[in-house]
N, C-alpha and C positions, 0 to 999 in steps of 0.2 A: 235223540235228546240226551240219553244217558252218556254218550260219547262227548257231547258238548259240556255236560256237567263235569265229567271226569277231566276233560281238558282244562276247563276253568279252574278246577281245584288244583291241578298240577301247576298251573300258572301262578296261582295264589301261594302255593308252597314255595315255589322257586322265588317268587317276589319277596316272600318273608325273609329268606336267606339273603337275598341281594340287598334289600332296603335296610335290614338290620345291620348289615356290614358296612354299607356305603352311604346310606341316607338317600334322600330324593335326588339331590344334585349329582351325586357320584354313582348312582345306580345306572346300569346299562340294560336297555330292553333286549339287546342282542344276547347278553349273558342269561337273562331271565328265560328267553325263548330256548336257548340251548339247554339250560338246566331242566326246563319243563318238557323238552323233547317235542317242541312244536315250532311252527313257522312264526317269525316275528310279526307278520301281518295279522295273525290270529289274535295276538294280544291287543292290537289296535281295533280289531273288530269287536272284541268283547269289552274293552275298557276305554277306547278312544285315545288315551294318552297315558303317559307315565304317572302324571299327577292323579288322575282318576283311579288308576290301578293302586297307587299308594293309599288314597282315601278309602277305597273299597276294602283293602286289606286292614287298615286301621279300624274302620267301622265294624268289620266282621269280628275282630278280636275284642274290641272294647264292648260291644254288645254282649259277648260271652261273659266278660268280667262283670258287667252290670247285672246280668241274669244269674250267674253262678255263685257270686259272693254275696251271701245274705247280709243285709245291713239292718241293724236295729240300734237305736240310741240306748236301749237297755242293756246292751252287751258290746260296748265300744272296744274293750280289750280283746274280746273274741273276734270282732270284725277286723281289728288291726292285725291279729295273728293270722287270720285267713288271707288278708291282703299280702302279708309278709310271705306266707307259704306260696301263694300264687306268684308273686314277683320273683322269689328265689328260684322257683321251678321253671320260669319262662324268661331266661336272659335275652332271648331273641326279641320277645315282645317289649321288654323293658328298653332295649337298645332302640327299637322302632319308635317308642314314645320319646326317647331322648332326641333322636333325629327330628321327629316331628316338632318338638319344642324348639330345637335350634333353627330349623328351616321354615317353619310356619308359625312363628311366635305369636302372631296376633290373630290366628284363625282357630276358633274353638268349634269342633264338630258339634252340631246341634244336639245330638244324643248325649255327648259328654257333658255339655253345659246343662242340659235338662236333668241328667242323673245327679250331677253335683248339686244343682239347685234344690232338688227334692230332698237330698240328704241334709243339706243345710237347714231347710225348713223343718225337717223332722227333729234335728238337734235343737232348733229354736223352741219348738213345741215341748220337747222334753225338759228344756231349761225352764220354760214358763210353768210347767207342771211340777217342777222341783225333783224330777227323776235323775237329772244330772246337774252338775255344778254350773254356775253362771260366771265363773272367774274369767272366762274368755268368750268373746263373741262367737256365735255358732260357725260363721264362715272361717274364722281363724282356727277354731277347734278342728274343723273338717280338714283344712290344709295341714295342720300340725299332725293329725292322725295319719294322713296319707304320706307325709314327709317321713315320719318315723317308720312307718310300715315298709317303705321302699328305700330307706337310707342305705341299705347294704346290697341293693340290686345293681345290676350292670349299668343302670341309667344314672346312678348317683356318683358325683365326683369325690365324695367323701367316703364314709363307710368302709367297705372292703378295699377300695383302692388305696386308702391311707393306712389301714390296719387289716392286712390279710389274715392275721391270726383270729380276728373277730368272727370269722365265718367257720371256724373249725368245729364249733359246737353250736349248730343251728338251733337246737332245742333251747339252750340257755339264752341265745340271742333273741329268739322268738318270745321267750318268757319275759325278757327285759323290755322288749318293745311293748308287749301287752301290759306289763306293770306300769310303764311310763304313761301309756294312754289312760290307764285307770286313774293315775294321779292327776292328769290333765282334766279329766271329766268328773273328778271327785265331787260329790254333793257338797254344797256349802256348809252343811251342818256336820260333815264327816270329820272335820279336823277339831271339833269342839269336844 
């Protein structure tokens, strides 16, 4: 069983490199098998097809994100900073997400939808309680936070691709993202 688990992990590692570089359509099972040091048929035994392999890989990494990056409406700037750090440290995963969005545009993995929905509900509750501002609807606010936090990652067509100098000082950039999110979520009475 340990050998099967090790083989499966090698396949997933090789698949991450392949899918993040070429997307689903451009990825080749032959190259994944060669990089993983296994027989191509083993990939089909474990994962059935290329699409299931991609979905397994995406789910594995997204679940880690949901579990590892603490979310609380009471510290949205801190959350944005943690997402920023994660995204900047994982260009392969950010490219994987970009490919997913390009090639599977109307398919939302259930875990991703549930995690997003739970965060939106927590934001709505925090707005009702007056802990954060209500200038923006909670679903818009969540999307804006994620967009700001990932704007300079490998997945974004703006950010670093238009202004390479912007990523020379990641601490300053992280601080600016955090401050911007703080302004978006500012309590309604904070400007008075």
